[in-house]
C-alpha positions as CSV (number, residue, x, y, z in Angstrom):
1,X,41.0,182.4,29.1
2,X,40.9,184.9,26.3
3,X,43.3,184.4,23.4
4,X,45.8,187.0,22.2
5,X,44.4,190.2,20.9
6,X,44.7,191.3,17.3
7,X,47.4,193.7,18.3
8,X,49.4,191.0,19.9
9,X,49.1,188.7,16.9
10,X,50.3,191.6,14.7
11,X,53.3,192.2,17.0
12,X,54.2,188.4,16.8
13,X,54.1,188.4,13.0
14,X,56.3,191.5,12.8
15,X,58.9,189.7,15.0
16,X,59.1,186.7,12.8
17,X,61.9,186.3,10.3
18,X,60.9,187.6,6.9
19,X,60.1,184.9,4.4
20,X,62.7,184.4,1.6
21,X,61.5,184.8,-1.9
22,X,61.7,181.6,-3.9
23,X,64.9,181.1,-5.9
24,X,64.7,180.6,-9.6
25,X,64.8,176.9,-10.5
26,X,68.2,175.4,-9.6
27,X,69.8,178.8,-8.7
28,X,69.6,178.1,-5.0
29,X,71.7,175.0,-5.2
30,X,75.4,174.9,-5.3
31,X,77.2,172.4,-7.6
32,X,79.2,170.1,-5.5
33,X,82.3,168.8,-7.2
34,X,83.6,165.4,-6.3
35,X,86.7,165.4,-4.2
36,X,90.1,165.3,-6.0
37,X,90.7,161.8,-4.8
38,X,87.5,160.6,-6.5
39,X,88.6,162.2,-9.8
40,X,92.0,160.6,-9.6
41,X,90.6,157.2,-8.8
42,X,88.2,157.4,-11.8
43,X,91.1,158.4,-14.1
44,X,93.3,155.6,-12.8
45,X,90.4,153.1,-13.3
46,X,89.9,154.3,-16.9
47,X,93.6,154.0,-17.7
48,X,93.8,150.5,-16.1
49,X,90.7,149.4,-18.1
50,X,92.1,150.6,-21.4
51,X,95.4,149.0,-20.6
52,X,93.6,145.8,-19.8
53,X,91.7,145.8,-23.0
54,X,94.9,146.4,-25.0
55,X,96.6,143.6,-23.2
56,X,93.7,141.3,-23.8
57,X,93.6,142.0,-27.5
58,X,97.4,142.1,-28.2
59,X,99.3,140.5,-25.3
60,X,97.2,137.7,-24.0
61,X,97.0,134.1,-25.3
62,X,93.2,134.1,-25.3
63,X,92.4,136.0,-28.5
64,X,95.0,134.6,-31.0
65,X,94.6,132.9,-34.3
66,X,94.3,129.1,-33.9
67,X,92.4,128.0,-36.9
68,X,91.8,129.2,-40.5
69,X,88.8,128.0,-42.6
70,X,88.1,128.4,-46.3
71,X,84.6,128.1,-47.9
72,X,83.0,128.7,-51.3
73,X,85.7,126.7,-53.3
74,X,84.7,124.7,-56.4
75,X,87.7,124.1,-58.5
76,X,90.2,125.2,-55.9
77,X,90.6,123.3,-52.7
78,X,90.3,124.8,-49.2
79,X,93.9,123.9,-48.6
80,X,95.1,125.8,-51.6
81,X,93.3,128.9,-50.4
82,X,94.7,128.6,-46.9
83,X,98.2,128.1,-48.2
84,X,98.0,131.1,-50.4
85,X,96.4,133.3,-47.6
86,X,99.3,132.6,-45.3
87,X,97.4,133.7,-42.2
88,X,99.8,134.2,-39.3
89,X,98.6,131.5,-36.9
90,X,99.4,132.4,-33.3
91,X,99.2,136.1,-33.9
92,X,96.7,138.3,-32.1
93,X,93.4,138.1,-33.9
94,X,93.0,141.9,-33.9
95,X,96.3,142.4,-35.6
96,X,95.6,140.3,-38.7
97,X,95.8,142.3,-41.9
98,X,92.6,141.2,-43.6
99,X,93.0,143.6,-46.6
100,X,96.5,142.2,-47.2
101,X,95.2,138.7,-47.1
102,X,92.5,139.5,-49.7
103,X,95.0,141.2,-52.0
104,X,97.4,138.3,-51.7
105,X,94.7,135.7,-52.5
106,X,93.5,137.5,-55.6
107,X,97.1,137.9,-56.8
108,X,98.3,134.3,-56.2
109,X,95.0,132.6,-57.1
110,X,93.5,134.5,-60.1
111,X,90.7,132.1,-60.2
112,X,89.3,133.9,-57.1
113,X,86.9,136.7,-58.1
114,X,86.1,138.0,-54.7
115,X,87.2,137.0,-51.2
116,X,85.9,138.1,-47.8
117,X,88.3,137.7,-44.8
118,X,86.5,137.7,-41.5
119,X,87.6,137.4,-37.9
120,X,85.7,134.7,-36.1
121,X,86.2,135.5,-32.4
122,X,87.9,134.3,-30.3
123,X,90.3,132.2,-32.3
124,X,89.4,131.9,-36.0
125,X,89.9,133.5,-39.4
126,X,87.3,132.7,-42.2
127,X,88.1,133.0,-45.9
128,X,84.9,133.2,-48.0
129,X,85.8,133.0,-51.7
130,X,83.9,133.3,-54.9
131,X,85.6,131.7,-57.9
132,X,85.5,133.0,-61.5
133,X,83.4,131.0,-63.9
134,X,84.6,130.5,-67.5
135,X,82.2,131.5,-70.2
136,X,84.7,131.0,-73.1
137,X,87.9,129.1,-73.8
138,X,90.9,130.1,-75.9
139,X,93.0,127.2,-77.2
140,X,96.8,127.8,-77.1
141,X,99.6,125.3,-77.4
142,X,97.3,122.4,-76.7
143,X,96.0,124.0,-73.5
144,X,92.8,126.0,-72.8
145,X,92.8,129.5,-71.3
146,X,89.6,130.2,-69.3
147,X,88.0,133.5,-69.8
148,X,85.2,134.9,-67.4
149,X,82.3,137.1,-68.1
150,X,84.4,140.2,-67.6
151,X,86.9,139.1,-70.2
152,X,89.5,138.2,-67.6
153,X,91.9,135.3,-68.6
154,X,92.3,133.7,-65.2
155,X,93.4,130.1,-65.6
156,X,94.9,127.6,-68.0
157,X,93.7,124.0,-68.1
158,X,95.1,120.9,-69.7
159,X,91.5,119.8,-70.6
160,X,88.6,121.8,-71.8
161,X,86.0,122.2,-69.1
162,X,82.7,120.8,-70.0
163,X,79.9,123.1,-71.1
164,X,82.2,126.0,-72.0
165,X,82.4,127.0,-75.7
166,X,85.7,127.4,-77.6
167,X,86.6,130.7,-79.3
168,X,87.5,130.6,-82.9
169,X,88.8,134.0,-84.1
170,X,88.7,134.0,-87.9
171,X,88.9,137.7,-88.5
172,X,92.3,137.9,-90.2
173,X,90.7,139.1,-93.5
174,X,88.2,141.4,-91.8
175,X,88.7,145.2,-91.4
176,X,87.3,144.7,-87.9
177,X,90.6,143.2,-86.7
178,X,92.6,146.3,-87.5
179,X,89.8,148.7,-86.5
180,X,88.9,147.1,-83.1
181,X,91.8,144.8,-82.3
182,X,91.9,141.3,-80.9
183,X,90.9,142.3,-77.4
184,X,87.8,144.1,-78.5
185,X,86.7,141.1,-80.6
186,X,87.4,138.8,-77.7
187,X,85.2,141.0,-75.5
188,X,82.4,140.8,-78.0
189,X,82.6,137.0,-78.0
190,X,82.5,137.0,-74.2
191,X,79.5,139.3,-74.3
192,X,77.7,136.9,-76.6
193,X,78.5,133.9,-74.4
194,X,77.2,135.7,-71.4
195,X,73.9,136.6,-73.2
196,X,73.1,133.1,-74.4
197,X,69.9,131.4,-73.1
198,X,70.8,128.8,-70.6
199,X,69.5,125.9,-72.8
200,X,71.7,127.2,-75.7
201,X,74.7,128.0,-73.5
202,X,75.0,124.4,-72.3
203,X,75.0,123.1,-75.9
204,X,77.4,125.7,-77.3
205,X,80.6,124.1,-78.6
206,X,82.2,127.0,-80.6
207,X,81.8,130.7,-80.8
208,X,83.2,131.9,-84.1
209,X,84.1,135.6,-84.6
210,X,84.6,136.6,-88.3
211,X,84.2,140.3,-87.6
212,X,82.7,142.7,-85.1
213,X,79.2,142.2,-86.4
214,X,79.5,138.6,-87.6
215,X,79.5,136.2,-84.6
216,X,78.1,132.7,-84.9
217,X,77.6,129.6,-82.7
218,X,78.0,125.9,-83.3
219,X,76.0,123.7,-81.0
220,X,76.8,120.2,-79.8
221,X,74.1,118.6,-82.1
222,X,75.4,120.3,-85.2
223,X,72.9,123.2,-85.2
224,X,74.2,126.7,-85.9
225,X,73.2,130.2,-84.9
226,X,74.0,133.5,-86.6
227,X,74.1,136.0,-83.8
228,X,75.5,139.0,-85.5
229,X,77.1,141.6,-83.3
230,X,77.1,141.5,-79.5
231,X,74.5,144.3,-79.4
232,X,70.9,143.7,-78.2
233,X,71.9,140.4,-76.6
234,X,68.9,140.1,-74.3
235,X,66.5,140.6,-77.2
236,X,68.4,138.1,-79.4
237,X,68.3,135.5,-76.6
238,X,64.5,135.8,-76.2
239,X,64.0,135.7,-79.9
240,X,66.2,132.6,-80.3
241,X,64.4,130.8,-77.5
242,X,61.1,131.4,-79.1
243,X,62.4,130.5,-82.6
244,X,63.8,127.2,-81.4
245,X,60.5,126.3,-79.8
246,X,58.5,127.3,-82.9
247,X,60.8,125.4,-85.3
248,X,62.3,122.6,-83.3
249,X,63.6,120.7,-86.3
250,X,65.4,123.6,-87.9
251,X,69.2,123.2,-88.2
252,X,70.1,126.9,-88.6
253,X,68.8,130.0,-86.8
254,X,69.5,133.6,-87.6
255,X,68.8,136.3,-85.0
256,X,71.4,138.8,-86.2
257,X,68.4,141.0,-87.0
258,X,66.2,140.2,-84.0
259,X,63.2,141.9,-85.6
260,X,63.3,139.6,-88.6
261,X,64.6,136.2,-87.3
262,X,64.8,133.2,-89.6
263,X,65.1,129.4,-89.3
264,X,66.1,126.9,-92.0
265,X,67.0,123.3,-92.6
266,X,65.4,120.2,-91.0
C-alpha cells in the first residue's frame, strides 16, 4: 500500500499544535512556597531549640561549676589562689564572670602578674597564673619589699629571698635625688638588675645607687662592678661577661663606659 502523499503529510503537520518556544532559564518554573503549616512548624522548632539551649546552659544541673583548679603557682599555693578567686561553685558555668575573677585575683594577690580564667566544660574553671619575680629588694623595718622588673612593689617578706640583690640608695647628697626623685632612681636600679648577665645576677648581693649615673654592684664573693647609669644595659652586660672571662682574678670591674672597660685588683 502506498504511503501518504506529500500533500497529506503537509496537512498533518499544519494540524499539529505549534511548538512552544523555549523559556529562558528558570523563567518557566513557578516558585512553590511551603505551606503555612510548614513555616509555623519550623519557627516553633527553632524557638524550642533556642529555649532548650538556654535551659541547658543556665537552668540545668549538667553544666554547672563543680571544681576549680589553679596552676602556675610558685610562692603562692593553689589554695590561696582558689580562695581569692571566689569562684561561685554550683553556678551555671556560662554565667561565671571570668573578667571579674581576674581583676579580683590581681587586686587581692599582688604577687600575681597575669592570670587566665578559662572554662573547662562541662564542670570546671581553671586559673592559670604567672607570678611576679623579684629583681630587687628594699629593706624597711626589718622586712624586705620585693620589686619586679617593672618596678612594681608587690610583696613584703620577713626574710630576703635568695639570689635577689638588696637596694642601697645613697643619693642624699647627690643632685640626682632632687632632680629625678626616689622613684626614678629606683627604676634605674631595677633596670640595671634586669640587664645583669645571668652569672652576675645570681651573685649580686647589693645594688648601690649614689646618683642617676653612678650605680654599682657588690657580688657575693666581694667583687665589685661600676655600672654607671642604666643606659646601654645590654652592651654593658656583654662587655662585663667578656671582661670577667679575660681577667678572672680581678676584684673590680668598670663598665660605666662600655667602650673603655677596665679591671683591677687580684
